[in-house]
Steps between C-alpha positions, in 0.01 A plus 500: 500500500629847404714657775362847428144379553585347840702806608207731417254284693733464802556876510124556497390229744808447720423195715148459355622270221546135588700232321436246775382165371238470777353846425496427128336164565232666712414726208525235224135389467151532641248240625515316168616165368820630339857439606656821639714707261750710695559855376849653492406715799202636694456878520313677783402857399335728758293730280384588152805712420740218583296252299494744209883523507529121521284449194686769303828323573361153414335634185830657390680167543199298372489286817167333589318570825222321688293675766436304818242568770381228737561214255149352524422477127420157358586504127873576498470879488803567723731216397841666481718571199853365524630778274351787699378633832202456724372823652347449842224748589504410868588860599191634316281416800334823608134606497512844343145629556160378614198702396214320675246774416564439131551123530851494353863467607851503355762243600849400399528181300618263774224583748307174548122476497500391864724791599266743323184361661662507842552874451144547373310311769419804717400720202177328391644383167690196370674367190301200375727336238641193674707238318589207720851617579586819688624643174644843440258752347748588224533133415123458507470787250778362282331160481139633490411298804157455658370267768205368694306829503530580130139391443390804704789749490679428172868439426819706496401640163196661661675590829806680360437868433854594413867397511852630527720305260873516421565421135794319345675828410460629856206731433256525790135532400175532693168379362145570614369753753308496828183573305262204476489515122687650211490503120839668460692312236615138484438280801865449589412387853338182374776450245744452791254296711577143392820589316708286742795735513565481126421868426623669815526458877198608704617685813175664628136395472195724544210276616125515531376407847159375617290576812502231767154339484254541789449121513734216392377143522685182391370145454609165363280261301588143397375321188482133402693554177702767321236566232241599762739743669604670175142519372399669824766768456397553139132543597585742780673732254235457232234585759678828566576446869758768606717244683847606607666160481403162360801268505520134397721234654475153353508184711878451475566861605256482789681192630832682484371830644317337791827339613734788416284781645347291780143578388232378738163344415573486127422209264733365231261590217488756219436826686402862441624776731256795500535853631237774501577873533238769548240617747341244729177524302662457158714214625197312631332535162810372319548213744140382455548484123837322523367247752209418267729456200742285701224274635356457150840359400520264802718728706536447875374735768724804528776490757534858620808671634386601846741790539783695333758245618317208338443703182872580483583134549282398207652754263854444618452132411384606155794736455744229615386250234825522300716453810282213623557319172872577504523347847396157367861384469857608567628490145185565299426786266168657417390578147234767542284610210176690454245563227190716484185447290158670468289413804253297291788265404662457844322172587604330174861627524556385857338164429732461202803575720388253764446221246839559337673495836335173597625339179860609562500392866663828604425637845367847421299698752273760338383837629312772325368854506202337334288815515740641238522181294861470616651187655844360587654155483802442728676180401747341739786314334844357564753666267728196517238271348544456127216625278284628787540862391417400143168352616421822686580714200280276280211554740567874508500512119160330487355730767625809316350379171168432675492849654575661163229296331258647757606861419699510824853604579821311575536686831255693715757640742833314500642674192734359237861508628695209353245226545220624274687661211400233249138525621496878448585435135196271484268759647629814331706408192380817325594716801855379558658711221337815643611408855856461370483842336389653830778317679758624252374857527534502880810280520699501174799323658279226652641534852169490692429144619585353157349166404187547708152516335655428160844439352 
């Protein structure tokens, strides 16, 4: 690596550049199935100006960079580049402003969703987008994440009002305003949401907040089979019930979660987790409708969370699904994938996935934000066993094809990273050339997370 490049970075960062193998290894991948790829070094800027100078230097020397937040992504987004640097955003961890009267806030990129909500809890507002991991908000924007409450509150695309982004040439730009709507020019905010660090590095996020509901009620309902559970979720949405959460766990996942999260009084059956937000009167109306729909599909009596502690236990178990699966063995890996289809097709798509998995004999717990038509398959496998990964990829190929046949998408919230590049070409072959033109316009030297989304 060029001596001048390293001298410039050392002069700028002093001790905040690490060549340690352990540090590089800790920043070499996310929660994905890939082997770690160690970068040449890990850089730790403190602010936008330092990051701008880093990117100017790297752009001049045409050295690739990968931004790294909490490392919770699942599709290979933050796998390192052995010819370049990983830029850790761990020092971008401050809440800049909270405007509870206007239901918005501005945070630095490495503020986590849990950290933000802890700071909001006495202000009557909260941030509702909740992927399973305690991800950074900049990473959530970069991957266009969502979560269990998307059916009521939307995704990062609807929650992000504006961004601060440092471009490949070092320019610092701000998109959006604090106004609730705008028609001023191109929507650059949503161009960067979901760009996975390939167009620039997000350093600040301006977010829409929501009022804390007057009444929050959570319940669990078991079903005799997966079809009945999924059909219930479909009918709840089609009926127009304003439910906040309707989450599916199949039988295998319930078995794992009951043991991992020490859930009490739960059955090892396909299960829906419900949550209702609103006034006490509106919640009672919604609950009556959902109970009727559930019973019509052979659902059990509702098991209610008696208090906030029990409610938190239920949803923590749901959020810990990935880690519960990962804990099934010492040397296993988890291949996590998701698809999303129109709500009218969700029953058929999940049934297809279940049948295919039974034929392969793979152990694959399934969970889903079924109110959105989005579900996940988390396949446990032993990387030392010959051909096991090939079987998983064959199943994944079939599931992707099925979702596309149903006018769905190859990913509802995971993003593309490395794992779904070939699938993106299936879904948007006519869009790829335009995406590459945009990429080249923003990053002519291809230094920003190269090889992710497309080659």
